[in-house]
C-alpha positions as CSV (number, residue, x, y, z in Angstrom):
1,X,0.0,0.0,0.0
2,X,1.5,3.4,-1.0
3,X,2.2,5.9,1.7
4,X,0.0,8.9,2.1
5,X,1.7,12.3,1.4
6,X,1.9,13.2,5.1
7,X,3.5,9.9,5.8
8,X,6.0,10.5,3.0
9,X,6.9,13.9,4.4
10,X,7.2,12.5,7.9
11,X,9.5,9.7,6.7
12,X,11.6,12.2,4.7
13,X,12.1,14.4,7.8
14,X,12.7,11.4,10.0
15,X,15.4,10.2,7.7
16,X,17.0,13.7,7.5
17,X,17.0,13.9,11.3
18,X,18.6,10.5,11.6
19,X,21.2,11.4,9.1
20,X,22.2,14.5,11.1
21,X,20.9,17.2,8.8
22,X,19.1,18.8,11.8
23,X,21.0,19.1,15.0
24,X,19.4,18.9,18.5
25,X,17.2,21.9,19.1
26,X,17.6,23.1,15.4
27,X,14.5,24.4,13.6
28,X,13.1,22.2,10.9
29,X,11.7,23.6,7.6
30,X,8.6,25.8,8.0
31,X,5.2,24.5,7.1
32,X,5.0,26.9,4.2
33,X,8.3,25.8,2.8
34,X,7.5,22.1,3.1
35,X,4.0,22.6,1.6
36,X,5.6,24.4,-1.4
37,X,8.4,21.8,-1.7
38,X,5.9,18.8,-1.7
39,X,3.1,20.6,-3.5
40,X,0.6,19.9,-0.7
41,X,-1.5,22.0,1.7
42,X,-0.2,23.3,5.0
43,X,-2.7,21.0,6.7
44,X,-0.8,18.0,5.2
45,X,2.5,19.3,6.6
46,X,0.9,19.9,10.0
47,X,-0.2,16.2,10.0
48,X,3.3,15.1,9.1
49,X,4.7,17.2,12.0
50,X,2.0,15.7,14.3
51,X,3.3,12.2,13.5
52,X,6.9,13.3,14.3
53,X,5.7,14.8,17.6
54,X,3.9,11.7,18.5
55,X,7.1,9.7,17.7
56,X,9.0,12.0,20.1
57,X,11.3,13.3,17.4
58,X,10.3,17.0,17.3
59,X,8.7,19.6,19.5
60,X,6.6,22.5,18.4
61,X,6.2,26.0,19.8
62,X,3.5,28.3,18.5
63,X,5.1,31.1,16.5
64,X,8.6,29.5,16.7
65,X,8.1,26.5,14.4
66,X,9.1,22.9,14.9
67,X,12.5,21.8,16.1
68,X,14.3,18.5,16.6
69,X,14.2,17.3,20.2
70,X,17.4,18.0,22.1
71,X,17.9,14.3,23.0
72,X,20.1,12.3,20.7
73,X,18.2,10.2,18.1
74,X,20.0,7.2,16.7
75,X,19.3,5.9,13.2
76,X,18.0,2.6,14.5
77,X,15.8,4.4,17.0
78,X,14.3,6.5,14.2
79,X,13.7,3.5,12.0
80,X,12.1,1.6,14.9
81,X,9.9,4.6,15.7
82,X,8.9,4.9,12.0
83,X,7.9,1.2,11.8
84,X,6.0,1.3,15.1
85,X,4.2,4.5,14.2
86,X,3.2,3.1,10.8
87,X,1.9,-0.1,12.3
88,X,0.0,1.7,15.0
89,X,-1.7,4.1,12.4
90,X,-2.6,1.2,10.2
91,X,-4.0,-1.1,12.9
92,X,-5.2,1.4,15.4
93,X,-3.3,-0.5,18.1
94,X,-1.1,2.0,20.0
95,X,0.0,-0.5,22.5
96,X,3.4,-0.8,20.7
97,X,4.2,2.8,21.4
98,X,5.0,4.4,24.7
99,X,2.4,6.5,26.5
100,X,4.2,9.8,25.6
101,X,4.4,8.9,21.9
102,X,0.7,8.1,21.4
103,X,-1.4,10.7,19.6
104,X,-3.8,12.7,21.7
105,X,-7.4,11.9,21.2
């Protein structure tokens, strides 16, 4: 099953974080920039950032944008988080994720 656009954006950002393109605490691209780059609405980018926040990779501050968490993220951790998040979204079973990484309902 092909990934939805927001999942593709989240995966791309997750990979870029794991590869060290964004250092701890460093701002990620703005929603406008990503929306233009991916030819999607800002709402799609917001959903991608929501996934990354749920995975514990980024934090967001209103008016300041989204930034990478200050804690170190290893490539294997990012890949594991990506797989777990995908599985949880597909099945609706969030038991494989920690309490802090589950989306708010």
